[in-house]
N, C-alpha and C positions, 0 to 999 in steps of 0.2 A: 177543763179545755182551758186555755191561756189565750186571753183575747190580745191580738196585736193589732190594733187599727191604726200603728204608726208604720206597718210593713206593708209596701202596695207593689202592685202589679206595674212596673215603670214602662217596659217595652216587651212587646210579642212581636216574634219573628217566625217567617215560613220558609222553607227551602223547596221550593215544589220540584228542581231536578238535583236530585243527590249530587253535594259538591259543587254545584255552581251559586252564584249569588244569592242571596236570601233578600227577603222581602219585609219591611218595616210595614206593622200594620197597627191601627187603633181599636181593633177587635177581631176576633175569630172565632170559628167554633171547633169546639170539642168534638174530634169522631174518634170511634175504636181505636183507628191505628196511629191516631195525634191530629194536632191540628188540622183542619181541613185543607187540601192541597201540600202539604208537607211530604218531601220526598216521596210522592207516590209515583214519579218519572227517575229513570236511572238509566245511565250510559254505560254499555257493555261493549266488551271486544268481539271478535268472530266465535269465540268459544265460549259467550255467553257469560263471562265472567264480570263484574262489577269493575269500574275505572273510577278513580277520585284524583283528586287533586296530587295524591301520592305522588302517582304515575306521571299525571300531567298539570302542572300547577297552574297552567294558563284556564284552567276550568273555572278559577276563583274570578276571571276578568268577565265573564259572560253575564250578561244580566237577565232577567227572566220577569215577566208582569205578566199578571192574572187576567185576562180581558173575558168578554161576555163569549166569544166564541173558541177560546181555547188558551194557549200560551204563547207569550211573542218575547223571543229571545234576540238579544243584539251583541256586536260585540266588535271590535275594533278592525276596520277593513273589511267589514263582512256586511250583507245587506240584512234587514230584520228578516226573522223569521216567526211565522206564524204557523203553531203546533195545533192542529184542531181537537177538543176535548175526543171527537167521536170521531174515530176513522174506519170507514165501512170494509169490510173483510180484510181489517188488520190480522196478519200470520199469528198465530200462537207459537211462543217458545219457552225455551227450559233457559232459566238464568240463575247464577249464584251470586251470592251477596254472604260473603264471610264462611259459614259452614250452612247458610240456607239454601235450600234449591227451591225454586218459585216458578210459577206459571207466570209469564206477563205476554202483552201484545206487544209486537213492533210497529214502530212508526214506518211511514213509507219512506221511498229511496231517494224522495226529496230534502228528507228530513236528516236523514241518516248521513248521506253528501255532504249537506252543512257542517254537521258535527267531525265528519270525518276532516274535511277542509281545513277548518278552523284548528282542530288539535293535531292534524298532519299525521293521523293514523287513522286505519279502518275500524269505524266504531258503527253502534247502532244506538238508538235511544229508544225506553220500553218503558209500559206504563203496567201497575200491578191493579188488575182489575178487581173491582168489588167483592167476589166471591172468592178469591186468593186468600188462605190464612197462612200467614207467615208467623208463627208463635213464637210468644218471647221464652227466653231462657226460662225451663219450668222452674229453677232455683229461686227466682224472683217472680214469677206470676204469682198474680193475687187471685185472676178465676180464670183460667187459661186464655189470657190475653194475648191478641196479635198485635203487629208492626207493619209499618210499610217498609220501604226500602232503607230506613234508617239504621244506624250501625247495629242496633239490638232492642232499643225501647221506643217508646211512643211520643217522649216529652225530656226535654233537657233544661235544667234551670241554674241560674249564676245569680249572686248576689252582687251589687255594685260593689259593696265594700269587701269584697272577696277579691275582686280584680283590682281595688284600689290596692288593697296590701300587696298583690302580687306586682302592680306598677311603681311602689314603694321601695321596691327591692332591685330593680332593674334600672340600666342605664339611660335607656330609652322605652318609654310606654309605650305600651301597644295596646290597640284597637279591640273592641267587644269581639269585631268580627272575624279575630282570630280563633275564638272558641265555639261560636256557630251555637247558640243557644237559641231554645223557642221562648224562654221567658227570662226577665232580669226583673230581680227584684230590688226596691229602695228601702233603707229602713232598718234592715236585719244588720247583724254584727259579723265581722268578714268570717266566713268560714262557719256559722252560724248552723248553716244549712247540712252539714254533715250530721247534725244530732236529730233532724227531724225524721219521724217516722211517717206521720200522716198530716197534712197541710190543706186547709180549704183555701181557694183563690175564686174571689167572687163566689157563686153558688157551688162549684164545682169541688169535690172533694179529691184528691191527690193522695197515693201512696208513696212516699219516697223510698226507691226500692234499692239502689246502690250508687257507689260513687262513679263518677264519668272518668274512664282511662283515657288519658291525652295521648297522641300519636304526632306524626310530623307535620301534619296539616297546621297545627299550632305555629308552626316556624316559617311558615310561607305567606307571604306578602299577600293579604288578599286585593290590593290595588295594583299593583304591577304582576300578578301571576307568578310569581318568582321566589323562591327557595332565599330567605334572608337571615341565615346563621342557623344558630343552636336553641336562642331563646323563643319561648321562654322555658323551654323543657328543662335546659341546664340548670337554670337558678329552683322551678319547681321542683327539680330531684332532688335540692338541699333541704327540703323541709314539706315536700306532701307527697314521697315516694313510701309503698306500701309493697313488699313482696315485689321488688323492681318494677313498679307500675306507677305511675305519676299519674295523681288524682288531683282533680279540679272540675268543680259543678257536683250536680247530682241529677241522676235520671228520675222520672216520674211515670206514673200508671194512672190513670182516670179511674174512679169508680162507676162513672156512666159517661155515656156521650150525650151529645144533644145541646147540652150549654152553650151558651155564647160569652168569651172573656173580653174584656174592656180595660184598656189601659186605664190606671187609676183605681181596680177594682183593690179592695182591701185585702189581706192575707192573714189567716187566723192558724196558729199551729198548734194543732188537734192532739198530737201524740207525739212524743220524743221516744228516741230509742234510749234499751238499758243500755247502763254505762260497761263498756267491757270489764270483764273480771270480776 
């Protein structure tokens, strides 16, 4: 085992509602599906298909806060909205996120009207109940793992120097929020996370299961909620493309749930991937 006390967890983020603004935290609880609250809510259309910034860039400008009674959302020109954690008699609906079909609870009409009005499109907010089991791709699962409404895996990691390397190639530097990670690490070399197989953050062991394929959301200005050209995908494609997929960051699966991670936790590299070939 390689001790790496110089590598530390420098930031933690959760995104309670898929594709809305994230929240920076000093500490967070590791759960089976990901960090507590992360992507447990999602916006869907009338057919139950998931909606993201790909279709509605304005989603990036909706702020979310976790309060004692539920989520509070806010957006320009809108009154704040409190979404209770528990809504009695919430109807159960079937929703789709990529290839997964999931059961979810639908929010009440007041909540759905708020999002429909801001996005100027009919939509609904749904919540993944605790007993729903959306499985991770079995090709990468460690032990029958499940995930929230995240694209495919419970956790996403990026190294600070990895982002620095990209920004050194761009005419205009891009902020971290274009990439929406859960974990940011300091002290590791650029793209060194590509070679990791297992790491420990604080007391939690994580399996580094696959690189993250980046999409058009990285080209959306998260402050304005508007498309902002072809970067960073244009530049990343020149040196981070594999099989026509642009790779940036890594997906993780936790070995257990229940631990709390804190900014400043040390990171150990437990095992590295075998060299290709």
